[in-house]
C-alpha positions as CSV (number, residue, x, y, z in Angstrom):
1,M,11.6,-19.1,2.2
2,E,11.2,-15.9,4.4
3,Y,11.3,-12.2,3.8
4,E,14.5,-10.5,4.9
5,I,13.5,-7.9,7.6
6,K,15.9,-5.1,6.5
7,P,14.3,-4.5,3.1
8,I,10.8,-4.6,4.7
9,R,11.8,-2.0,7.3
10,H,13.3,0.2,4.5
11,H,10.1,-0.2,2.4
12,F,7.8,0.9,5.3
13,M,10.3,3.7,6.4
14,K,10.1,5.2,2.8
15,L,6.3,4.8,2.8
16,G,5.9,6.5,6.1
17,L,8.3,9.2,5.1
18,M,6.3,10.0,2.0
19,Y,3.1,10.3,4.1
20,F,4.9,12.5,6.6
21,L,6.2,14.8,3.8
22,G,2.7,14.8,2.3
23,T,1.3,15.9,5.7
24,L,3.8,18.8,5.8
25,L,2.7,19.8,2.3
26,I,-1.0,19.8,3.5
27,F,-0.2,21.9,6.5
28,G,2.0,24.3,4.5
29,V,-0.6,24.9,1.9
30,Q,-3.4,25.4,4.5
31,Y,-1.4,27.8,6.6
32,A,-0.6,29.8,3.4
33,A,-4.3,29.9,2.5
34,A,-5.2,31.0,6.1
35,F,-2.5,33.7,5.9
36,L,-4.1,35.0,2.7
37,I,-7.5,35.1,4.3
38,V,-6.1,37.3,7.1
39,K,-4.2,39.6,4.7
40,L,-6.6,40.1,1.9
41,P,-9.3,42.6,2.9
42,F,-11.9,41.5,0.4
43,I,-12.2,38.0,1.9
44,G,-14.8,37.6,4.7
45,I,-12.6,36.2,7.5
46,Y,-15.7,35.4,9.7
47,D,-17.6,33.7,6.9
48,T,-17.2,29.9,7.7
49,D,-18.0,28.9,4.2
50,I,-15.3,31.1,2.6
51,W,-12.8,30.1,5.3
52,L,-13.5,26.4,4.7
53,I,-13.3,26.7,0.9
54,V,-10.2,28.8,0.8
55,T,-8.3,26.5,3.2
56,M,-9.6,23.1,2.1
57,L,-9.7,23.6,-1.7
58,P,-6.0,24.1,-2.1
59,M,-5.4,21.0,0.0
60,Y,-7.5,18.9,-2.4
61,L,-6.2,20.6,-5.6
62,I,-2.5,21.1,-4.7
63,S,-1.1,19.3,-1.6
64,M,-3.0,16.0,-1.8
65,P,-2.1,15.5,-5.5
66,L,1.5,16.3,-4.7
67,M,1.3,13.8,-1.8
68,M,0.1,11.2,-4.2
69,M,3.1,11.8,-6.4
70,L,5.4,11.3,-3.4
71,I,3.7,8.1,-2.4
72,R,4.0,6.7,-5.9
73,Q,7.8,6.8,-5.5
74,V,7.3,3.7,-3.3
75,P,7.0,0.3,-5.2
76,S,3.6,-1.2,-5.3
77,V,1.8,-4.4,-6.4
78,P,-1.7,-4.5,-7.9
79,V,-4.6,-5.8,-5.8
80,E,-6.5,-8.6,-7.6
81,K,-9.8,-7.3,-8.9
82,H,-13.2,-8.9,-8.0
83,R,-16.7,-7.7,-8.8
84,M,-19.0,-6.7,-5.9
85,T,-22.8,-7.0,-6.5
86,F,-25.1,-4.2,-5.4
87,V,-26.5,-6.4,-2.6
88,Q,-23.0,-7.1,-1.3
89,W,-22.2,-3.3,-1.5
90,L,-25.4,-2.5,0.4
91,T,-24.6,-5.1,3.0
92,A,-21.1,-3.6,3.4
93,F,-22.6,-0.1,3.7
94,F,-24.9,-1.1,6.6
95,I,-21.9,-2.8,8.3
96,C,-19.7,0.2,8.0
97,Y,-22.5,2.6,9.1
98,A,-23.1,0.5,12.2
99,M,-19.3,0.3,12.9
100,M,-19.0,4.1,12.5
101,Y,-21.9,4.9,14.7
102,L,-20.9,2.6,17.5
103,S,-17.2,3.6,17.4
104,N,-18.2,7.2,17.3
105,L,-20.0,6.7,20.7
106,I,-16.7,5.2,22.0
107,G,-14.8,8.3,20.8
108,L,-17.4,10.6,22.3
109,G,-17.1,8.7,25.6
110,L,-13.3,9.0,25.6
111,T,-13.5,12.8,25.0
112,F,-16.1,13.1,27.7
113,V,-13.9,11.4,30.2
114,I,-11.0,13.6,29.2
115,S,-13.1,16.7,29.5
116,I,-14.0,15.7,33.1
117,V,-10.3,15.1,33.9
118,K,-9.1,18.4,32.4
119,G,-12.1,20.4,33.8
120,S,-13.3,21.8,30.5
121,P,-15.0,20.5,27.3
122,V,-13.0,19.0,24.5
123,D,-13.5,21.1,21.4
124,N,-15.2,19.3,18.6
125,A,-14.2,21.4,15.6
126,L,-16.0,19.2,13.1
127,A,-19.4,19.7,14.9
128,D,-18.8,23.4,15.0
129,I,-18.1,23.6,11.3
130,V,-21.0,21.4,10.3
131,T,-23.5,23.5,12.2
132,D,-22.2,26.7,10.6
133,I,-21.7,26.0,6.9
134,N,-24.0,26.0,4.0
135,P,-25.2,22.6,2.9
136,W,-23.9,23.1,-0.6
137,T,-20.4,23.9,0.8
138,A,-20.6,20.7,2.9
139,F,-21.7,18.8,-0.2
140,F,-18.8,20.1,-2.3
141,I,-16.1,19.6,0.3
142,M,-17.2,16.6,2.3
143,V,-19.1,14.6,-0.3
144,L,-17.4,15.3,-3.6
145,C,-13.8,16.2,-2.7
146,A,-12.8,14.4,0.5
147,P,-14.0,10.9,-0.3
148,V,-12.2,10.7,-3.6
149,L,-8.8,12.0,-2.5
150,E,-8.9,10.3,0.9
151,E,-9.8,6.9,-0.6
152,L,-7.1,7.2,-3.2
153,I,-4.4,8.1,-0.6
154,F,-5.5,5.9,2.4
155,R,-6.9,2.9,0.6
156,K,-5.5,2.4,-2.9
157,L,-2.1,3.9,-2.7
158,L,-1.4,2.7,0.8
159,I,-2.7,-0.8,0.4
160,D,-1.1,-1.3,-3.0
161,R,2.2,-0.7,-1.2
162,T,1.6,-2.9,1.9
163,V,-0.6,-5.8,0.8
164,K,2.4,-7.9,-0.4
165,Y,3.2,-8.2,3.3
166,G,-0.2,-9.6,4.1
167,E,-3.8,-8.3,4.0
168,K,-3.8,-7.8,7.8
169,I,-0.9,-5.4,7.9
170,A,-2.3,-3.5,4.8
171,V,-5.8,-3.1,6.4
172,L,-4.3,-2.1,9.8
173,F,-2.1,0.5,8.1
174,S,-5.1,1.8,6.3
175,G,-7.1,2.2,9.5
176,I,-4.2,3.8,11.6
177,F,-3.1,6.3,9.0
178,F,-6.7,7.3,8.1
179,G,-7.6,7.7,11.8
180,L,-4.5,9.7,12.6
181,F,-5.0,11.9,9.6
182,H,-8.2,13.3,11.1
183,G,-6.1,14.9,13.8
184,N,-8.5,14.7,16.7
185,L,-9.7,12.1,19.1
186,N,-13.4,12.7,18.4
187,Q,-12.9,11.4,14.9
188,F,-10.0,9.0,15.4
189,A,-12.1,6.2,16.8
190,Y,-14.6,5.9,14.0
191,A,-12.1,6.9,11.2
192,F,-9.8,4.1,12.3
193,I,-12.7,1.6,12.2
194,L,-13.9,2.8,8.9
195,G,-10.4,2.8,7.5
196,V,-10.0,-0.8,8.5
197,F,-13.3,-1.9,7.1
198,W,-12.9,0.0,3.8
199,G,-9.4,-1.4,3.6
200,F,-10.9,-4.8,3.9
201,I,-13.4,-4.0,1.0
202,Y,-10.5,-2.8,-1.2
203,V,-8.2,-5.8,-0.6
204,K,-11.0,-8.1,-1.5
205,T,-12.2,-6.2,-4.6
206,G,-9.3,-4.2,-5.8
207,K,-11.7,-1.5,-6.9
208,I,-11.5,1.8,-5.1
209,L,-14.8,3.0,-6.6
210,Y,-16.7,0.8,-4.1
211,T,-15.2,2.5,-1.1
212,I,-15.4,6.0,-2.7
213,C,-19.1,5.6,-3.1
214,M,-19.5,4.3,0.5
215,H,-17.4,7.2,1.8
216,M,-19.6,9.6,-0.1
217,V,-22.8,8.3,1.3
218,V,-21.5,8.2,4.8
219,N,-20.3,11.8,4.6
220,F,-23.6,12.9,2.9
221,L,-25.7,11.5,5.7
222,G,-23.3,12.9,8.4
223,S,-22.9,16.4,6.9
224,V,-25.4,17.6,4.3
225,V,-28.4,15.8,5.8
226,S,-27.4,16.7,9.3
227,I,-27.1,20.4,8.4
228,F,-30.4,20.4,6.7
229,L,-32.2,18.8,9.7
230,I,-30.5,20.9,12.3
231,R,-31.6,24.1,10.5
232,S,-35.1,22.7,9.9
233,I,-35.7,22.4,13.7
234,A,-34.1,25.7,14.6
235,Y,-31.6,24.0,16.8
236,E,-30.2,27.0,18.5
237,E,-33.7,28.4,19.3
238,L,-34.7,25.0,20.6
239,M,-31.7,24.7,22.9
240,Y,-32.1,28.2,24.2
241,A,-35.8,27.7,25.0
242,S,-35.0,24.3,26.7
243,G,-32.2,25.9,28.7
244,S,-34.3,28.9,29.8
245,G,-37.0,26.7,31.4
246,D,-39.7,28.8,29.7
247,M,-42.2,26.1,28.7
248,E,-44.3,28.6,26.7
249,A,-41.3,29.7,24.6
250,L,-40.3,26.0,24.1
251,M,-43.8,25.0,22.9
252,N,-43.8,28.0,20.5
253,V,-40.5,26.8,19.0
254,V,-41.8,23.2,18.8
255,S,-45.1,24.2,17.2
256,T,-43.4,26.5,14.7
257,H,-40.9,23.9,13.6
258,L,-43.0,20.8,14.0
259,P,-42.5,19.4,10.4
260,G,-38.8,19.7,10.8
261,L,-38.9,18.0,14.2
262,M,-40.9,15.2,12.8
263,L,-38.4,14.8,9.9
264,F,-35.6,14.9,12.5
265,G,-37.3,12.1,14.4
266,L,-37.7,10.1,11.2
267,Y,-34.0,10.5,10.5
268,G,-33.2,9.3,14.0
269,L,-35.3,6.2,13.5
270,T,-33.6,5.6,10.1
271,V,-30.2,5.8,11.8
272,V,-31.2,3.3,14.4
273,G,-32.5,1.0,11.6
274,F,-29.3,1.3,9.7
275,V,-27.3,0.5,12.8
276,I,-29.4,-2.6,13.7
277,T,-29.3,-3.8,10.1
278,G,-25.5,-3.3,10.1
279,I,-25.1,-5.3,13.3
280,V,-27.2,-8.1,11.9
281,C,-25.3,-8.1,8.6
282,L,-22.0,-8.2,10.5
283,A,-23.1,-11.1,12.6
284,V,-24.2,-13.1,9.6
285,N,-21.1,-12.4,7.5
286,Y,-18.4,-12.2,10.2
287,Q,-17.1,-15.7,9.6
288,K,-16.6,-15.0,5.9
289,M,-14.5,-11.9,6.5
290,K,-11.0,-13.5,6.4
291,L,-7.8,-11.7,5.6
292,L,-5.0,-13.6,3.8
293,P,-1.4,-13.7,5.1
294,A,1.7,-12.7,3.1
295,E,2.5,-15.0,0.2
296,I,6.0,-15.5,1.7
297,P,6.2,-16.3,5.4
298,I,7.6,-13.6,7.6
299,P,9.6,-14.4,10.8
300,K,7.1,-14.4,13.7
301,G,7.1,-11.2,15.7
302,K,9.3,-9.3,13.2
303,L,6.9,-7.7,10.8
304,F,5.3,-5.4,13.4
305,S,8.7,-4.0,14.5
306,A,9.8,-3.6,10.8
307,A,6.6,-2.0,9.7
308,F,6.0,0.4,12.6
309,L,9.3,0.9,14.4
310,N,11.0,2.8,11.7
311,A,11.8,6.5,11.2
312,G,9.2,7.3,8.5
313,V,6.2,5.7,10.2
314,I,7.2,7.1,13.6
315,L,7.5,10.6,12.2
316,F,4.1,10.4,10.6
317,A,2.4,8.9,13.7
318,A,4.2,11.3,16.1
319,F,3.2,14.4,14.1
320,W,-0.5,13.4,14.2
321,I,-0.5,12.2,17.8
322,I,0.9,15.6,18.8
323,Q,-1.9,17.3,16.8
324,I,-4.5,15.1,18.7
325,I,-3.0,16.0,22.1
326,L,-2.9,19.7,21.3
327,Q,-6.6,19.5,20.2
328,L,-7.5,17.8,23.5
329,L,-5.7,20.5,25.5
330,Q,-7.4,23.4,23.8
C-alpha cells in the first residue's frame, strides 16, 4: 500500500503556509516594536540592549506563541518517547558542537568569497550584536528565550507533523526551516546542520527537553561566554594597538589584560578539545545513527516534489532566501 501524493502535498502546503504566516507575524511585531523605539522619546534608540529587548521580547511573547497556534492547525502524530542517559546526551552535545564549529567555518568561508566578489565585507549582524550587548541581556534573550521557543517550533511542532512521512524528511525539514529562519548566510550553514542533528535527537527520543538544554548550552558558550571573554581582553584596544603597529602600546594592552588573555587562550583550547571530542564521538557512533523510512511506502521520487514543491513551503523558503540575499547585498 502506498500514500496518495495529493494529500501529502496538501499537508505540506498547509504546514509551509502556517510557517510563512508565522514569519509574517514575527516581522510585523518586530517592525511595530522598532517603530515605537523611534517614536517614543524616552527609549534610548542607540542603546543596543534596549533595542534588542524591545524588538526581540515581543517576538518571543507574542508572535512566536501565535505562530505555534497556527502550526497546531496542521494534524500531527506523537513521536515515540525514549530515555537518553547523561552520557548519551553529553556525547550528542560534543557531536553537535563539532558540527556547529566546522559548519560555521564553511559559512564564514562562503561569505568571505562573496565579500571578495562584491568588493565589500558581508555584514555579520550577530557578531556586531554580541560584541555590543550586556552579558545578562545575552543570557536572557539567547539562552533562556530563544532555545525554548525555537526548539518547540522547529523541532517538536515541525517534526510531529512530518515524521509520519519518514524520519529523513522530518529531520531535513527541521534543518532547512531552522537554517532559513536565521535569515543570513553566516548562520544558515551551522543552523542547518544543528537543525538536522537536533531533529535526529528528537525523532529518536521524542523529548524536546534534551534539545532545548543542548541549544541553551551552545548559545551560552557562543554568546554569554564570548561577550565576557571579549571584554576581559579589551578586544577593541587590542585590535587598535595591533593595527597601529605600535609595539609599546600593544605590550601595554597585553600586560594590562594578561589574565583575560590567558582565560581567552584557555577557552580556545577548550573549544578545540570539544571539537576533537565531537569528531571522535561522531566517528564512533556514525554507524548507529540510522533514520527510519515512512511506515507506508511512498512512490519513489514523489515525496520530495510533494513536500517541497508546493505553494506553502515555497512561500516560506522564498521569503527567507530573499532576506538572505538582501543581507548579502548590504
